C-alpha positions in Angstrom: 71.8 79.5 95.9 69.5 82.1 96.9 68.4 80.3 99.9 72.2 79.4 101.1 72.9 83.5 100.5 69.5 83.8 102.9 70.9 81.8 105.3 74.3 83.3 105.6 72.4 86.6 105.8 70.1 85.4 108.7 73.2 83.7 110.4 75.1 86.8 110.4 72.2 89.0 111.8 71.6 86.4 114.3 75.5 86.5 115.2 75.6 90.5 115.4 72.6 90.6 117.4 74.2 88.3 120.1 77.6 90.5 119.4 75.2 93.4 120.4 73.5 91.9 123.5 77.1 91.4 124.8 78.5 94.5 124.2 75.4 96.0 126.3 76.0 93.8 129.2 79.5 94.8 129.0 78.3 98.5 128.6 80.7 99.1 125.6 78.4 102.3 124.6 78.7 101.2 120.9 75.6 101.1 118.8 74.6 98.1 116.7 76.0 99.9 113.3 79.4 100.5 115.2 79.6 97.3 116.4 79.4 95.8 113.0 81.9 98.0 111.7 84.4 96.9 114.0 83.2 93.4 113.5 84.0 93.8 110.0 87.5 95.7 110.6 88.3 92.7 113.1 87.5 90.1 110.4 89.8 92.0 107.8 92.8 91.8 109.7 92.5 95.0 112.1 94.0 94.0 115.4 91.3 94.1 118.2 93.3 95.4 120.9 94.6 98.1 118.7 90.8 99.4 117.5 89.9 99.0 121.1 92.6 101.3 122.3 91.5 104.0 119.2 87.8 103.8 120.3 88.9 104.7 123.8 91.0 107.4 122.7 88.3 109.1 120.5 86.2 108.7 123.6 88.7 110.6 125.6 88.9 113.2 122.9 85.3 113.8 122.8 84.9 114.1 126.6 87.7 116.5 126.7 86.4 118.5 123.6 82.7 118.3 125.3 84.0 119.7 128.7 85.9 122.5 126.7 82.7 123.5 124.7 80.7 123.5 128.1 83.1 125.8 130.0 83.0 128.2 127.1 79.5 128.2 126.8 79.5 129.3 130.5 81.7 132.0 129.9 
């Protein structure tokens, strides 16, 4: 049984490695931990398109906050 569990873990890690390589090629700017979280959420039933939209919105908000902070630093 332990060997089967080890095989599953190895397989899951290989799958995550491949997904990470693909995400790098697609320039998603997701680190491995975030990508693993996204995969887990999708496997749990979260709509992938909705998840992508949330990530894009969070990035837009982060960029706006960064720009606002940069302007305040110059003042």
